[in-house]
C-alpha positions in Angstrom: 91.1 -36.3 -22.5 88.6 -34.0 -23.0 90.0 -32.1 -19.9 93.2 -32.0 -21.7 91.7 -30.8 -25.0 90.2 -27.8 -23.1 93.3 -27.0 -21.3 95.4 -26.9 -24.6 92.7 -24.9 -26.1 93.1 -22.2 -23.0 96.6 -21.9 -23.7 96.3 -21.4 -27.4 93.8 -18.3 -26.6 96.1 -16.9 -24.0 99.1 -17.0 -26.4 96.7 -15.6 -29.3 96.0 -12.6 -27.2 99.4 -11.9 -26.0 100.9 -12.2 -29.2 98.0 -10.4 -31.0 100.0 -6.9 -31.8 98.8 -3.7 -30.2 97.2 -1.0 -31.9 99.6 1.6 -33.0 99.6 5.1 -31.2 98.5 7.5 -32.8 100.9 10.0 -34.4 101.8 13.2 -32.5 102.1 15.9 -34.5 105.8 17.5 -34.2 106.0 20.5 -31.6 106.5 24.0 -33.1 110.6 24.4 -34.1 112.1 26.9 -32.1 112.0 30.2 -34.4 115.3 31.1 -35.8 117.7 34.2 -35.5 118.0 36.0 -38.8 120.1 39.3 -38.6 118.5 42.1 -39.8 121.5 43.6 -41.1 123.4 41.7 -44.5 127.3 42.4 -44.4 127.8 43.6 -47.9 129.7 46.7 -47.6 126.2 48.9 -48.0 124.7 51.0 -45.4 121.2 50.1 -46.6 119.9 47.5 -44.4 120.3 50.8 -41.3 117.6 52.5 -43.3 114.8 50.9 -41.2 116.0 50.0 -38.2 115.5 51.0 -34.4 118.1 53.0 -32.7 120.8 53.4 -35.4 123.5 55.3 -34.1 124.5 57.7 -37.1 127.5 59.9 -37.3 128.4 62.3 -39.9 131.8 63.3 -40.3 131.7 66.9 -38.8 133.4 70.2 -40.2 137.0 69.7 -38.4 140.0 70.3 -39.8 142.0 67.3 -38.4 140.9 63.5 -38.4 138.8 63.8 -41.8 139.7 60.2 -42.9 136.2 59.3 -41.6 133.4 60.3 -43.4 130.4 58.1 -41.8 129.8 55.7 -39.1 126.7 53.5 -38.3 126.1 51.6 -35.4 123.4 49.1 -35.2 123.2 46.4 -32.2 121.0 43.6 -30.5 121.3 41.1 -28.2 123.5 38.8 -30.9 125.5 41.9 -32.6 127.0 44.8 -33.0 126.7 45.8 -36.9 129.5 48.5 -38.0 129.4 50.6 -41.1 131.8 53.2 -41.9 132.9 55.2 -45.0 136.6 56.3 -45.2 138.0 59.5 -47.5 140.0 57.2 -50.2 141.8 61.4 -50.9 143.6 60.6 -47.4 143.7 57.3 -46.9 146.8 55.8 -49.0 146.0 52.4 -49.5 149.6 52.0 -50.7 151.7 53.8 -47.7 154.3 51.8 -45.9 153.5 51.0 -42.1 157.0 51.3 -41.7 157.7 49.7 -38.7 160.0 46.7 -38.1 157.0 44.4 -37.0 155.8 44.9 -40.4 158.4 44.9 -42.5 157.4 48.4 -43.9 154.4 46.6 -45.7 151.8 48.7 -46.9 148.6 48.6 -44.8 145.8 50.7 -43.7 144.9 50.1 -39.8 141.4 50.1 -38.4 140.8 50.0 -34.6 137.6 49.5 -33.2 137.2 50.7 -29.2 134.5 49.0 -27.1 133.5 50.1 -23.4 130.4 49.0 -21.1 130.3 51.8 -18.7 133.8 53.9 -19.5 135.0 53.8 -16.1 138.4 52.7 -16.9 140.5 52.3 -20.3 142.2 54.1 -23.3 141.5 57.9 -23.3 143.8 59.1 -26.3 140.8 59.9 -29.0 137.3 60.2 -26.9 136.3 61.5 -23.4 134.9 58.4 -22.6 137.6 55.7 -21.2 137.3 52.4 -23.4 138.6 49.0 -22.2 138.9 46.7 -25.4 140.3 47.0 -28.4 140.1 45.3 -32.0 143.1 45.9 -34.3 143.3 45.0 -37.9 143.7 46.0 -41.7 141.5 47.1 -44.2 144.0 47.0 -47.0 147.1 45.0 -47.4 149.8 45.6 -49.8 147.0 48.1 -51.6 144.5 45.7 -51.8 141.4 45.1 -50.4 141.9 42.8 -47.3 139.9 39.0 -47.6 138.5 40.0 -44.6 138.5 42.4 -41.6 140.1 39.7 -38.8 141.3 42.4 -35.9 143.0 40.8 -32.9 141.7 41.7 -29.5 143.3 43.4 -26.4 141.9 44.3 -23.2 143.1 47.9 -21.5 146.4 46.9 -19.0 146.2 50.0 -17.4 145.0 50.4 -13.6 143.7 53.9 -14.5 142.4 56.0 -17.3 145.5 57.0 -19.9 146.5 58.1 -23.0 149.1 56.0 -23.5 148.9 52.6 -25.2 148.7 50.3 -22.2 146.8 46.9 -24.2 147.2 43.3 -23.4 145.8 40.5 -26.0 143.4 38.7 -25.4 142.3 35.1 -27.0 138.8 36.0 -28.6 137.5 36.2 -32.1 135.6 39.4 -32.3 134.2 40.0 -35.6 132.1 36.9 -37.1 131.8 38.8 -40.7 133.1 41.5 -42.3 132.8 43.2 -46.0 135.7 45.5 -47.4 135.5 47.8 -50.5 137.5 50.5 -52.1 135.8 53.0 -49.9 133.8 51.3 -47.0 134.2 48.7 -44.3 130.9 46.8 -42.5 131.1 44.3 -39.9 129.5 42.6 -37.3 130.7 42.0 -33.8 129.5 39.0 -31.1 128.2 40.2 -28.0 128.9 37.2 -26.1 132.3 37.4 -27.6 133.0 40.7 -25.6 135.0 40.4 -22.4 132.1 42.2 -20.5 128.3 41.9 -20.0 127.1 44.1 -22.3 123.7 45.1 -21.3 120.9 47.8 -22.9 124.0 50.0 -24.0 127.4 49.9 -24.9 130.1 52.5 -26.0 131.9 52.3 -29.5 134.2 54.2 -31.4 136.3 53.8 -34.1 139.6 55.5 -35.9 141.2 54.8 -39.8 145.0 55.3 -39.6 148.4 55.9 -41.8 151.5 54.6 -40.9 150.0 54.2 -37.1 148.9 57.8 -36.9 145.1 58.2 -36.7 143.8 60.5 -39.9 140.2 59.7 -39.2 138.1 59.2 -35.6 134.7 58.9 -35.1 132.2 60.1 -33.0 134.3 63.6 -33.4 133.6 67.0 -32.2 134.0 70.4 -33.5 137.4 72.0 -33.6 137.8 75.1 -31.6 140.5 77.6 -31.0 142.6 78.2 -28.1 143.2 81.8 -26.6 146.1 82.2 -29.6 143.7 81.5 -32.3 145.4 78.0 -32.9 143.0 75.3 -33.8 142.5 72.6 -30.9 140.8 69.4 -32.3 137.4 68.5 -31.3 137.0 65.6 -28.8 134.0 63.8 -28.0 132.2 61.1 -26.1 132.2 57.3 -27.5 128.9 56.3 -29.7 126.7 55.5 -26.6 124.8 52.4 -28.5 121.7 51.0 -27.4 121.3 46.9 -27.4 117.8 46.1 -29.3 116.0 43.2 -27.8 116.0 40.5 -30.6 112.0 39.4 -31.6 111.8 36.1 -33.3 
């Protein structure tokens, strides 16, 4: 009998030990959260943010007799966004002028183009010495009012060699991430990863604004010259070579 009681007590002790709750592990501190990217540029139609940023490309309107519709172009690029700010001349831009194009039914509008290229080896040569291979085309005003957003369609160069002909294929890419249009400015940002080429270190950028599908402002723009007969020859420049700044988190 004593042996049986001892056995029962031994089993009970084992069960007690087995069921005794283990000490909770010491809580570990949460790992430091990954730092978040915050763009140094606020898309608000103002160029105030560009004043203290590194490697900002700035272009002011040169003393030319043609293509005066754009007054200022500023570009700041990092590994996430290409930020573009432009001022246009409302004395030249007519927001109520009909486009006179069957595709748009004669509706008023202000076409605005942005051009990109990686190395200038092939593309459209109608605006600059630098051939450009990617185009964004949209409108700043519609029916005389600022558009809700600059939401351009995207195109890639369709030619086999550099040309001034308008040869583009539409691509299903949303380039512009955010935008703001005011009475005389436009500011927007383009997602670097959505460009149809890998931008590394630098990227070429150019812009133009139009009336009735004819350019009335182009940037960058070179100074006008005169030919041997004294006639004015509109200045042609290279596209803006913009530095892509590293993101510091």
